[in-house]
C-alpha positions as CSV (number, residue, x, y, z in Angstrom):
1,M,10.0,1.1,-31.9
2,Q,6.5,0.5,-31.6
3,Q,6.7,-2.3,-34.0
4,D,9.4,-3.7,-32.3
5,E,7.5,-3.8,-28.8
6,K,4.7,-5.8,-30.5
7,N,6.8,-8.0,-32.2
8,K,9.0,-8.5,-28.5
9,K,6.2,-9.0,-26.5
10,Y,4.8,-11.8,-29.3
11,K,7.5,-13.3,-29.4
12,I,7.8,-13.9,-25.5
13,L,3.8,-15.1,-25.4
14,E,4.3,-17.0,-28.6
15,P,4.9,-20.5,-26.6
16,F,1.6,-19.9,-24.8
17,F,-0.5,-19.5,-28.0
18,K,1.3,-22.1,-29.5
19,K,-0.3,-24.2,-26.4
20,E,3.5,-25.5,-25.9
21,K,4.3,-23.6,-22.8
22,K,2.1,-21.8,-19.9
23,L,2.0,-18.4,-19.0
24,R,3.8,-19.7,-15.2
25,E,6.5,-21.5,-17.1
26,I,7.2,-18.0,-19.4
27,E,6.9,-16.0,-15.8
28,R,9.6,-18.1,-14.3
29,E,11.8,-18.1,-17.8
30,T,11.4,-14.2,-18.5
31,Q,11.0,-13.3,-14.6
32,I,8.2,-11.0,-16.0
33,S,5.3,-10.9,-13.8
34,Y,2.4,-13.5,-14.5
35,A,-0.1,-10.1,-14.1
36,T,1.5,-8.8,-16.9
37,L,1.9,-11.9,-18.9
38,K,-2.1,-11.9,-18.3
39,R,-2.5,-8.4,-20.0
40,W,-0.5,-8.9,-22.4
41,V,-2.8,-12.2,-23.7
42,S,-5.6,-9.8,-22.5
43,Q,-4.6,-7.4,-24.8
44,Y,-3.7,-9.3,-27.9
45,K,-7.0,-10.9,-27.7
46,D,-8.9,-7.8,-28.0
47,S,-7.1,-6.1,-30.6
48,G,-4.8,-8.3,-32.3
49,E,-1.0,-7.0,-32.5
50,K,-2.3,-3.8,-32.3
51,G,-3.3,-4.4,-28.5
52,L,0.7,-5.4,-28.0
53,A,1.9,-1.8,-28.8
54,K,3.1,0.1,-26.5
55,K,0.6,2.9,-25.1
56,I,1.2,6.6,-25.2
57,R,-0.4,8.5,-22.2
58,A,-2.2,11.6,-23.8
59,D,-0.9,13.6,-21.2
60,K,2.9,12.7,-21.7
61,N,5.4,15.9,-21.9
62,T,2.5,18.5,-21.7
63,F,2.8,19.4,-18.8
64,K,4.9,22.5,-17.9
65,K,5.9,24.1,-14.3
66,V,2.8,25.2,-12.5
67,N,2.7,28.4,-11.7
68,D,1.6,30.8,-8.9
69,D,-2.0,31.6,-10.1
70,A,-2.5,27.7,-11.0
71,L,-1.1,26.0,-7.7
72,D,-3.6,28.5,-6.0
73,H,-6.2,27.4,-8.0
74,L,-5.6,23.9,-7.8
75,K,-5.9,24.7,-3.2
76,T,-9.4,26.3,-4.4
77,L,-10.2,23.3,-6.3
78,Y,-9.1,21.0,-3.5
79,K,-11.0,22.4,-1.4
80,E,-14.3,22.4,-2.8
81,Y,-14.0,18.9,-3.9
82,H,-12.2,17.4,-1.7
83,T,-14.4,14.7,-1.1
84,L,-14.4,13.4,-4.6
85,P,-11.6,10.6,-5.9
86,I,-8.7,12.7,-6.7
87,T,-8.9,11.3,-9.7
88,K,-12.3,13.0,-10.6
89,I,-10.3,16.1,-9.0
90,Y,-7.8,15.7,-11.8
91,E,-10.0,15.8,-14.8
92,K,-12.1,18.8,-13.5
93,A,-8.2,20.3,-13.1
94,K,-7.6,19.5,-16.9
95,K,-10.1,21.4,-17.9
96,T,-10.1,24.4,-16.1
97,L,-5.8,24.9,-16.0
98,N,-5.4,26.0,-19.9
99,S,-7.1,29.6,-18.8
100,Y,-4.2,29.2,-16.0
101,N,-1.3,28.3,-18.9
102,S,-0.8,25.0,-17.2
103,M,-0.9,21.6,-18.0
104,I,0.3,18.8,-15.7
105,S,0.2,14.6,-15.8
106,Y,-1.4,13.1,-13.3
107,P,1.4,11.9,-11.1
108,T,2.2,15.9,-10.6
109,F,-0.9,16.6,-9.8
110,F,-0.8,13.7,-7.2
111,R,2.5,15.3,-5.8
112,I,1.4,18.8,-6.0
113,I,-2.1,18.0,-3.6
114,N,-0.2,16.0,-1.4
115,N,1.9,19.0,-0.7
116,L,-0.6,21.4,-0.2
117,D,-0.8,23.2,2.8
118,E,-1.3,21.3,5.9
119,N,-4.4,23.0,7.2
120,I,-5.4,22.9,4.1
121,K,-5.4,18.9,4.1
122,L,-6.1,18.4,7.8
123,N,-9.5,20.5,7.7
124,S,-10.2,18.4,4.3
125,I,-10.2,14.9,6.0
126,K,-11.4,16.6,8.9
127,S,-14.8,17.3,7.4
128,V,-15.0,13.9,5.2
129,K,-14.6,12.1,8.7
130,K,-17.7,13.7,9.9
131,N,-20.4,11.3,8.6
132,Q,-18.7,8.8,7.2
133,V,-18.6,5.1,7.7
134,Y,-15.0,4.3,7.3
135,E,-14.3,1.4,4.4
136,Y,-10.7,0.6,3.4
137,A,-9.2,-1.5,0.9
138,I,-5.6,-3.2,0.1
139,I,-4.5,-3.6,-3.4
140,Q,-1.4,-5.5,-3.9
141,K,0.5,-5.2,-7.6
142,A,3.5,-7.0,-8.8
143,V,6.3,-4.8,-9.7
144,P,8.8,-5.9,-12.1
145,I,12.3,-4.0,-11.6
146,P,14.7,-5.3,-14.9
147,F,17.7,-3.1,-13.4
148,F,17.7,-4.2,-10.0
149,Y,21.5,-5.3,-9.0
150,N,21.7,-5.5,-13.2
151,K,18.7,-8.5,-12.8
152,N,15.3,-8.3,-13.7
153,K,13.3,-8.7,-10.1
154,I,9.8,-8.7,-9.1
155,F,8.6,-7.2,-5.9
156,Y,5.4,-6.6,-4.4
157,L,4.1,-2.9,-3.8
158,T,0.7,-3.5,-1.2
159,I,-0.8,-0.4,-0.5
160,F,-3.9,0.2,2.4
161,Y,-6.0,3.3,1.6
162,N,-9.7,4.8,2.3
163,K,-12.3,3.7,0.1
164,E,-14.7,6.6,0.5
165,N,-11.3,9.6,-1.2
166,Y,-9.0,7.4,-2.3
167,K,-6.5,8.4,0.3
168,M,-3.8,6.0,0.4
169,I,-2.6,5.4,4.4
170,N,0.5,3.2,4.2
171,F,2.1,0.6,2.1
172,I,5.0,-1.7,2.1
173,F,7.3,-2.7,-0.9
174,E,8.8,-5.9,-0.9
175,E,10.6,-9.0,-2.6
176,K,7.8,-11.6,-1.3
177,K,4.0,-11.9,-1.8
178,R,2.0,-11.7,1.5
179,E,-1.0,-13.7,2.2
180,L,-3.7,-12.4,4.3
181,K,-2.4,-13.4,7.7
182,N,1.3,-12.0,6.8
183,L,-0.8,-9.1,6.6
184,F,-2.5,-8.4,10.0
185,N,0.5,-6.3,11.4
186,F,0.1,-4.3,8.1
187,I,-3.3,-4.2,8.7
188,R,-3.1,-2.7,12.7
189,E,-0.5,-0.2,12.0
190,S,-2.5,1.3,8.7
191,I,-5.7,1.7,11.1
192,I,-4.1,3.2,13.7
193,I,-2.1,5.4,10.9
194,E,-5.6,6.3,10.2
195,G,-7.0,6.7,13.4
196,A,-10.3,5.3,12.6
197,Y,-12.3,2.1,12.9
198,P,-13.0,0.5,9.8
199,K,-16.4,-1.8,9.4
200,N,-15.2,-3.0,6.3
201,I,-12.0,-3.8,4.6
202,S,-12.0,-4.6,0.4
203,L,-9.1,-7.4,-0.1
204,D,-7.5,-7.4,-3.8
205,F,-8.4,-11.1,-5.1
206,K,-4.9,-11.5,-6.1
207,I,-4.0,-11.8,-1.9
208,D,-4.0,-15.5,-1.2
209,G,-4.5,-17.7,2.2
210,V,-8.2,-16.3,2.2
211,S,-10.5,-19.0,3.6
212,K,-14.1,-18.3,4.9
213,N,-12.7,-19.8,9.0
214,L,-10.4,-17.2,8.9
215,L,-12.5,-14.4,7.3
216,R,-14.6,-15.3,10.8
217,S,-12.6,-15.5,12.8
218,I,-11.2,-12.0,11.9
219,Y,-14.9,-10.4,12.3
220,F,-15.6,-12.6,15.3
221,E,-12.6,-11.1,16.8
222,T,-12.3,-7.7,15.5
223,K,-15.9,-6.7,14.4
224,I,-14.4,-6.0,10.7
225,N,-15.7,-7.2,7.6
226,I,-12.7,-8.7,5.1
227,L,-14.7,-9.1,1.9
228,Q,-12.9,-10.2,-1.5
229,E,-13.4,-7.7,-4.2
230,E,-11.5,-7.1,-7.8
231,P,-9.2,-3.8,-7.2
232,D,-10.7,-0.4,-7.9
233,E,-10.1,0.7,-11.2
234,N,-8.7,4.4,-10.1
235,M,-6.7,2.6,-7.4
236,L,-5.4,0.4,-10.4
237,G,-4.5,3.7,-12.2
238,F,-2.7,5.1,-10.3
239,V,-0.2,1.8,-9.0
240,R,0.4,2.0,-13.1
241,Y,1.7,5.2,-12.6
242,I,3.7,4.6,-9.8
243,D,5.3,1.5,-11.4
244,T,5.9,3.2,-14.2
245,D,7.3,6.6,-12.4
246,I,9.6,3.9,-10.5
247,L,10.9,2.4,-13.9
248,K,11.7,6.2,-15.1
249,E,13.7,7.7,-11.5
250,F,15.8,4.8,-11.2
251,N,16.7,2.6,-14.8
252,K,20.1,5.1,-15.2
253,E,21.0,4.2,-11.5
254,K,23.7,2.0,-11.1
255,I,23.2,1.0,-7.2
256,I,19.2,0.6,-6.6
257,T,18.0,-0.1,-3.3
258,L,14.7,-1.0,-1.6
259,E,15.2,1.6,0.7
260,K,16.0,4.1,-2.0
261,I,12.3,3.1,-4.0
262,C,10.4,3.3,-0.4
263,I,11.1,6.8,0.0
264,F,10.3,7.5,-3.7
265,I,7.1,5.7,-3.0
266,K,6.5,8.2,-0.2
267,K,5.9,11.0,-2.2
268,Y,2.5,9.4,-3.8
269,L,0.9,8.8,-0.2
270,F,-0.5,10.8,2.7
271,I,1.3,9.1,5.6
272,E,0.5,10.8,8.8
273,I,-0.2,9.8,12.5
274,N,-3.7,11.1,13.8
275,E,-3.2,13.1,16.8
276,E,-6.8,13.1,18.5
277,K,-6.4,9.3,18.6
278,K,-9.7,8.3,17.4
279,I,-9.6,4.5,18.1
280,L,-10.7,3.8,21.6
281,P,-9.4,1.5,23.9
282,D,-12.1,-1.2,23.5
283,E,-10.9,-0.5,19.4
284,I,-7.3,-0.9,20.3
285,Q,-7.9,-3.9,22.2
286,K,-9.8,-5.8,19.4
287,L,-7.0,-4.8,17.0
288,L,-4.5,-7.3,19.3
289,Y,-6.1,-10.1,17.0
290,F,-3.5,-9.1,14.3
291,L,-0.4,-8.7,15.9
292,N,1.8,-11.8,16.6
293,R,1.1,-13.2,20.2
294,Y,3.4,-15.7,21.9
295,K,3.5,-17.1,25.4
296,R,6.7,-16.0,27.5
297,K,7.9,-16.4,31.2
298,I,8.8,-13.1,33.2
299,Y,12.4,-13.1,34.3
300,N,14.9,-10.6,34.8
301,N,12.4,-7.6,34.6
302,G,11.6,-8.5,30.7
303,V,10.9,-11.4,27.9
304,R,12.1,-13.0,24.9
305,V,10.9,-13.0,21.5
306,K,12.2,-13.9,18.4
307,N,15.9,-13.9,20.5
308,N,15.5,-10.3,21.7
309,L,15.5,-9.2,25.0
310,Y,12.7,-6.6,26.0
311,N,12.6,-5.0,29.3
312,T,10.6,-2.9,31.7
313,P,10.7,-2.4,35.6
314,L,6.8,-2.7,35.2
315,L,7.6,-6.8,34.9
316,K,9.2,-7.1,38.2
317,E,6.6,-8.4,40.3
318,Y,5.8,-10.7,37.8
319,E,8.5,-12.5,37.7
320,G,8.4,-16.0,37.1
321,E,4.7,-15.7,35.5
322,I,3.8,-17.1,31.9
323,A,2.5,-13.9,30.0
324,D,0.9,-13.0,26.4
325,V,3.8,-11.0,24.5
326,F,2.1,-8.5,21.6
327,Y,4.8,-8.7,18.6
328,S,4.3,-6.6,15.6
329,E,7.1,-6.4,12.7
330,F,6.4,-2.7,12.0
331,T,7.0,-1.5,15.9
332,N,9.7,-4.0,16.6
333,G,11.1,-1.5,19.2
334,C,8.7,-2.7,22.2
335,V,6.6,-5.0,22.9
336,D,3.1,-5.4,24.6
337,V,2.7,-7.5,27.5
338,Y,-0.9,-9.3,29.0
339,L,-1.2,-11.4,32.4
340,K,-4.7,-12.8,31.7
341,D,-5.9,-10.5,29.1
342,K,-4.8,-7.3,31.9
343,F,-2.3,-5.0,30.1
344,I,0.6,-5.0,32.2
345,G,3.1,-2.7,30.1
346,S,5.1,-2.3,26.9
347,A,8.9,-3.1,27.0
348,K,11.5,-1.5,25.3
349,L,13.9,-3.2,23.3
350,I,17.7,-3.7,25.3
351,K,19.6,-6.4,23.5
352,E,19.0,-7.3,19.8
353,Y,20.9,-11.3,19.2
């Protein structure tokens, strides 16, 4: 089987090695992502055809059902080492779980950590936040799904996470690849979900649409530094686990939808609304920069955005005025209305066209 895998990959790459085709052409013809093709080329250059063999994880098929003693041990371990990256905690867990007659894979370990008792997680996160300078990162990866409606389709998984503790805060999974400007609504929503205003956000080099002028504008308006960096290896490894698990989970399903895949991915993430609302009013004001802004005339207590009508009685006394209306694709059930930089109110969607 491994020999077949090597031969198959080499045949796909052969026109590139013979300088007959570029990788982009092969990507279009095979629907295999450019990133994957590039990785195969690198593996071949490093190790020859052996590098193209499918690698089997060392922990594959080694885990058993986690018993209660092992689960208690993981809770204790998490309490003690919650400030470490989750991959480091997993390394510690692997060394100790043998004595509990239990060995688990990384994805299973991650699910267990994310389903621990709520008090443990909340207390742990609060203790991390006390002395933390908030730094977030965004990673974007192409995920090929060869059986989506019997077609080989490329999707993109974008994850917003905390750089200090590798906590995954938010994600989007969709067919299109987003440039930086098209991630603005996502960035704002993610910061509000986490409940803490960042100093820096590291951006995956694969994300397009980055310019010095845009980065300067973001800093001037929000005081957030956007830095382009190579993705963190721990996060890249984790995203590969998700990629592999999606293929395992859905490869036998006749009907697969984006919604089903998103529900599956959510199992890996630690998404929660921070009830303490640590985002201050002046910080919320700065985050308006990341929303879509429209100039709209107020009439009949409402405003129109994207052919939809948003209404609130608060707008009645401003009828006829031109207002700034802020819209987000993630909270499109309402829009925020400002008049001369003064917040008037939130108008709710009452009619969708």
